[in-house]
N, C-alpha and C positions, 0 to 999 in steps of 0.2 A: 504494500500500500504506500502511496506517495504522501509526503508531508503536505503537499498542496493538491487538493483533489482536481481543481480545474486550472489549466494553464493561464487563464485570464487573471487568476489571483496573484500571479507573479508580479503584477504592477504594485501590489502593496509592499512587497519586499524592497523594490526600488524606491518606493515613496518614502521609506524610512530615511534613506540617505539624502533624498532631495529635501525632506523636511528638516533634517539636520543642517543642510546648507543654508536654508532660509532662516533657521533659528540662529545660526552662526552670524549671518549678516544682520539680523535684527538686534542681537545683543550688542554688536559693535556700534550700530547706529544709535540705539537708545542710550548706551553708556557714554556716547559722545567722544569716542576714541578719535584722536587726531588722524590716524591712518586706518582706513577701512580696507581689509584684505579682500578685494574683489576676486583675485585669482583663486584663493582658497574656496570662496563661495561658489565660483563657477565650476571648479573641479568637483566639489561635493555634489552639486546638482547634476552634472554630467555623469558622475559615478552612479547616481541613482538611475539615470536613464539606461546606462550600460548594464547595470545589474538586473533591471527589469527585462531587458532583451535576453540577457544570458539565462535567467531563470525560466523565461518562457520557452526558449529553445531546448533547454535541458528537460523540462517537464513534458513538453509536447512530444519530444522525440523518444522518451523512455517508454518501455512497455507498460501496459496497464494490467498488472498481475493482481 
C-alpha cells in the first residue's frame, strides 16, 4: 500500500516546502530585516514545485499492490 493513495495528493507534499518559502519571506518582511533573502525564498518555492512533480511521478509510476 502506498503512503499517498492518489497521485494528485503529491501536491500537498510540495506545498509544505512552498509554504515554508512564503513563511520565510514573511518573517523577514514583518521583522523589518534590512536585507531580505529573495534567493532563498525563490529556491524554497521552486523546491516545492520540484518535489510535487517528483512525488507525482514516483507514485503514479509505482504498482498498485
